[in-house]
N, C-alpha and C positions, 0 to 999 in steps of 0.2 A: 559287258555293259556298253563296251564300243559296237558291239556287231548289233544289239537292240538299239541305240543311236539313229545308226543309217541305215535298219530295215524301213524299206516301204511301207508295212502296214503298220508299224508303229509310227509313221507319218503321216497316214491316213486318219487313225484313232486320234492323233496330238490334235489334227487338224480341224476334225469332226467334233472332236471333244471344247475344243476354243471355238468353234461358231455359235455351238451349243448354249453355253454358259454366255458369250458375247448377249445374244439374243434371251436368252431368259433376263439378262440382268436390263436390257432396255425393256422389256418387257415391264420388268418388275418397276424400275424409275417412272415410266409413265402411269401405273395400276394403281400403285402406293410407293407414293413418294416419302412419305415418313418413313418409312421399310428401308427404301434405296438409301436414305441420307442417313440413317445406321447403319447399314453396309458402307455407306461411303467414310462414315467418320471410323473406322475398322483398319479399313484396306485400299481406300483413296491413294494413299502414298506409294504404294503398290501398282493402283491401276495404271498411275501418273506413268510409269517405265515402259507401259504398254506402247507407245507409239513410237519409243526408243529400241524396244526388242524384237516387236513383230510387226513390220512395216507392212506386211500385207495385210492386216486388220484394224491398220493406223484408222482408217474414217471411223470403224463403227466406234472405235475406243475412243475416241474423240466425241462421240455423240452421249456416252457416259461420264466424261469429266465434269469434276464441279470446283466452282472457284466463288471466292469474293471479289465483291466491284464494289465501285462507289455509289450503286444503285442502293445497297442496304449500307445500315452504321452496323456492323457488326463483323468479327473475323468470321464466321460462319462460312464453310465454305459451299453453298447453297447453288450457287447461279450456273446453268448449261451453258454451254455456249452458241447450242439453240437456242433459247431465251435471250442472250446477248443481241443475237442477229435480228430476232422479234422485235427490239425495242430501239433498233439503230435509227439514229437522226435520215430524214430523207437527203440523199445525195451523200451518204457516207460511204464510203468503197470498202474501212478497215475496221480489223478488231484492234481496238486500243489496249496495251497490258505495260504495266512497269513492274516489274523485279527487284526485289530488296531482300532485305536479311530478317527481316520482321514486318509484319503487319501495318506496324503503327508505323516503322518508317514508311512502309509503300503509301500508306492513307495521307503522311501529311511531306510527301515529299514536294518542293516546288515544282516537279515538274506537271503535276497535276493541273495547275493552275489555271491555266488557258483552258481548259477542259471539264472544269466546271465549273468554270464562267458562262462557256458556251452550251454547256447541258449534256455533255458527251460520256457516257459511260467507259469506266477504266477498269479494266479485270486487276487485282491485286495480288501478285503473285510471291510468295515470301517463303517457299518450302524451298529447299536446295535443289532438288530435281526439277523444280519449274525452269529454272534458263537452261539445262537438257531438252526438258519437254518440247518448249517454243523452239529450240533450233531444229528439230527433229517434226515437230506439225505446224510448219506454216502458212497453213491454210485453212478453211472448214468452209465450207457452202460457199466455195467461191469466192468469199471474204480472205484478204491475207491478211496475219499477223503482224502488227508494226508496235515495236515500242517506244513507249513516248521520251525514254530518254537515251534515246541514239538516234543519229543522224537527224535529220533537218523532217521535222514532222511540219507539216502544210495543212492546218486548216481550212475545210470551206469557208469561202466569202468572205476570205482574206482582203482587202485592198492592195494586190502586191507594187502599184505603183505609189501609194505614200511610205510603203515599206525601203523599197528601192532608192525615193530621194530622201526619206532620213539616213540608209546609210551611207550615201554620198554625201551629206554631210556631217556624219559623223564619222568618217573613217578616218582623219587626224589623228582621237580619239584612241579607235581602236588600235592603231599602229603603233602607239605610244606606250598603251597598254604592253601589245603583243612584244613590243621591246622590251618592256619591263618583267616579263614572265618569259620571257626566253628560256627556252630548255625545259619548261614547266608543263607547256600548253604545245598544241599541235595549230593552233588556230583561236583570234578573238572575234565573235562575231555578232553582231545583235542578233535577240531573240523576240518572239512577239507568243513565245510557250508562259511565259511570266505576265502577272498582275499582282500579286504583292511581294517577290523575292526581287532584289538588287540584280542579283546575277544567279547561276548556276553551270554547272559543269556536264559536259554531253561527250559520250561515247563517237567516235567516226563512223558515218555509217557503213566504211569496212573492217571495223576494228571489231576486237572482241567485246565483247557490255562487260561494263564497271565492275557491277557485282558478281560476275561470271571469275573477270579475273581476279579478284578477292578471294572466292573460293576455291579456284587453284592455286594462290600463293600459299592459301592456308596450309593446303595441302602438300605445301612445300617442291611442289612443280615451277622450275625456270621459267618465265614468259620473258618474250622478248619487250622489249621498251616500249608501251603504246600510251601516247599522252593525251588529254582528255581535252576536247572544244571548250572554250571557256565562251559562256553565251551571256549577254552584259543585257539588262530591260532599261533602255531609252528613256522608257515614265519614268521609272523611280527617281524619286529625290535624293538618294545617295550617290547615283549616277550621274545626275541633273550636276550636284556639288563637284561632280571630281571633273565635269567639264570647264568648270568654273577656276581650279585650283592652278595657281601660275607658277607655287613653289614646287622645284624636282619633286624633292628630299619628299613632301607631304605626299605630292601626288604618288609616289612610290610605293609609299606606305598604305595609302587608301587600296591600292590597286593589289598588293597583296593580303589588305585583308578582305577584300571582299571574293577574289581568290579562296582563301582559306575558309572564309567564312561556307561559300559553293559546298568546298569541297564533305563540310561537315552535315552540311544539310543531306546530301545527298549519300549520303553513310561511308564516307570514305576518311580512313584518318593520317593525321598529319606528322610527317616528317620531325618537325618541331613546335611541340604546342605551347612550350614556354616562352617560344619568340612569339608566336602567335597575340596570347596574354599580353603580353611585354608591348606589341604594339595597337593592340586595344586597348590599352590603360594608356597610352603614350596617344592617342586618337582623341580620349573621352578626355583627357586632361586639357587638352588644346581647345577642344571646345567649351568646357567651362567657363 
C-alpha cells in the first residue's frame, strides 16, 4: 500500500480521475441543476472538504459549492459563489458570510442587520466544516471572503466623518463600559453594523472566529484566552438610556446585561445564567 501511494503512475491516475470527475460535476451543475442539487444534498459535506484537502483543485471545487443565503428564505443550500458574485451590488468588493451553529442562528444573527437594511446578500454557513472551509477558501473570482462577525466590516457609502464625530462624543461612555467589563472584553467600540439590536460581540480581526472557538472547545482542545470585542449601537434607545444613567451600580448592571444579551444573541453561553436572570429581573423591577 505504501509503495502504491508513492507511485508516480498512481498519482497521475488519481489526478486525471479527479479532474475528470470535477469537470463532469461542473457540466452537470450547469446543464441539469435539479440533478446536481440531488447530488449536493447527498455529498455536499464531503465536497466542502475539497478546498481543505486538495489545494490544487481548490478553484474548480469552489465552483461546485452551494450555500444558503439571505437571498432565499430557506435552509436549502442552493446558492453558488458564481451566483452570489453575479448579484453583488455595484462597488461591492467582498463576499460576505456568517458562520453559526445552525441555520436559524445564522439567519437571525444581529450581525446581519445593516446588510439586510442596505440590501447586501450574506451567505449563511451552519455546517461544522464551514469554519475550516472559509479559512482555506479565502477568495473566489477575485473577491475575498469576509466574515460579518469578525473585525471591522466597512459598508460602502458610510459617512465616516459622522462616525468619527459620534465616537469622539461617546468616548467617556465607551471607556466606562470597558472599565466595568474589564477581563471579559478586549475592547468596547461603537458599531454601525446594527440597526435593531443594542449591542453585539465580534471576534478581533486577528483572532479565531467565535464559532470556531466553540467547536474546538467542545472537542476538548485547550485554546489561548481570546476575548471578544463588544460593540454598541449608539442609535438604540437602551444605549441612549445608558448614557443618561448617573447611578454607578445601576450603570454597571445595564452594561453587564447588554454584554450578556449580546453573547446569547451571537450563540455563546453564559458562565452564570442565574446571575443574568437575576440582573434582568432587577432591571425590570426598577422599570416597573
